[in-house]
C-alpha angles and dihedrals in degrees: 000000000000091000090049092051090048091050092049091048092051091048091050091046094051092048090048092052091047090051093049091049090050091049092050091047091051091048092049091048090055117097089224094064135060123172088225095049120094119217113268119274099242094205085062100035093043104021122192119251089247106048151251117282130200105202118195109189144118123290133208125193091218125035135015118284132118113357091356087062097041110037100060096049091049090050090051088054090054104263128136104229129195112190128207115191115224087190133005114208133170090238138341118295094251090081120090089258141003137186133201151092137294120217114225128213094260092054090049091053091049089058090050091049091051091053092046093049089060096042091250098124101097111118134163093202139030117199122189131184133156114017119171107194141044093233092055092047090050088055090049087058088054088051090054090053092047094049092047091050086060098036113019091189093060113144112221114201111190126192100191096211105194108129148306142228094024097311132105117217096183128062113286092239091067090069094067092045090054092044098045104030113017103042093055093058099040122105094198128017123198110185125160119233096275093046092049088053091051092050096047100033090229132109118242108219100145142027090260089054088054092049091048090050089055091050090049091053092047089056089055095052127284120101092205125050126174119182094202100200131017119173111210127165093337093312128110117221139181114208118196131186132187121190101193095184130022111258094022125112109260125243104245132190143163136218120203109221122198113233116242113213097239141070117245132191123222097024095122091050091049093046094052092048090051091048090052091048099047098036089057089053090047102032095167097040110061089162091059091047091050092050090055093045094049092045091052093046094049091048090053092049093047091051091047092052093049092049093051090049090047089054089054095250125141102238093204096056096082143338117307130225110232120240106234105158092051090049100052094117090054089052098045098040110018120186107228106238098149114064129193127240116213118224114229 
C-alpha cells in the first residue's frame, strides 16, 4: 500500500511539474508577457482622477506628524501617494526622548534614481514638509527639476517648515535657501505667520500685512499662497491669495478660525495635505478649497480634544496626538462650517 501511494504521488508530481512547465511556456509565448517585464504600475497605467503625489516629509513610528499626518488624508481624497521619509523617528521630538535616523541628500537622490531606472518617476504633485539640512533641501530642488523634466505641469506644494511662535527649529541658513531658491519654484506655499515673516523679511501685525506678504511671495513665484495661521488681537486667521495670472491682482480672502484650548502636533502637515487635495479639486477656487480644508482640520481637532477628555486626560498639560483614523469621514466629506470672506 505504501509503495502504491508513493507511486501515485510520483505520477501526480511529474504531471504537475509538466503542467506548470506547459503553463509557463504558454505564458512566455504570449505577446502580453515577457519574463523581463514587470507588471504595469496601475497608478500610472490607470491613474486616478486626482493625481499621484510624491510626499517628502518626516516620519514617526508612533503618532501623526509629517507623512503620517499627510498620506492618509490624501489617500482618502483619492490620491496615489508615495512617501519619502526625510527623517524616521520613534516619536515626535516633543516627547522626553526620541530615537531614529535622518536621511541625507545622497540617500534621497538614490531613491529618486531607483524610481527613474524603473520608469516610476511620473508625478502630478510634489509635497514637501519638514527638512532639516541645507544639503537635503538642495537635493529636493534637484528633485523638482527632475520631476518637471518628466511632467512639466507638476504642481509643487511646499510647506516651508522652519519654526513657529517666534522660534526657528531648523538651522538659520535654511531660511535663505527657502527664500531664494524654493519659493521661486513652488506652485503653492503654505507658511504659518512666523514662516511668512521669515520669507518676506517683514513683520505681520495686521490683516493688511498678511495680504502684502502674500503679494510679496506671489512676485517671487507661487501663484497660490496660504498663510495658514495668523494670530492677531486674540483672533486666529487664515489668509489666502490666488494670483491667477502673472501681473494681475490676486484674489484674496480670510477665514476666521476659533481657537481650541490645546496644543496639537501635526496640524500644519495635515492642513497642507488638505489644501493640496481640495485645491486640486477646485483649481480656480482657492477660497472654497481652504473652507473645506479648515472645516476638516477643525473637525479632527475637536474629535481629538473630546477623546482626550473622555480618556480622563488634561488636554492642556502637553501636546496632543491628532486622531486621524477616527476622523476619516470628516476628511473625506467635510461639512463646511468655516466660510471665507473675500477682500475687495
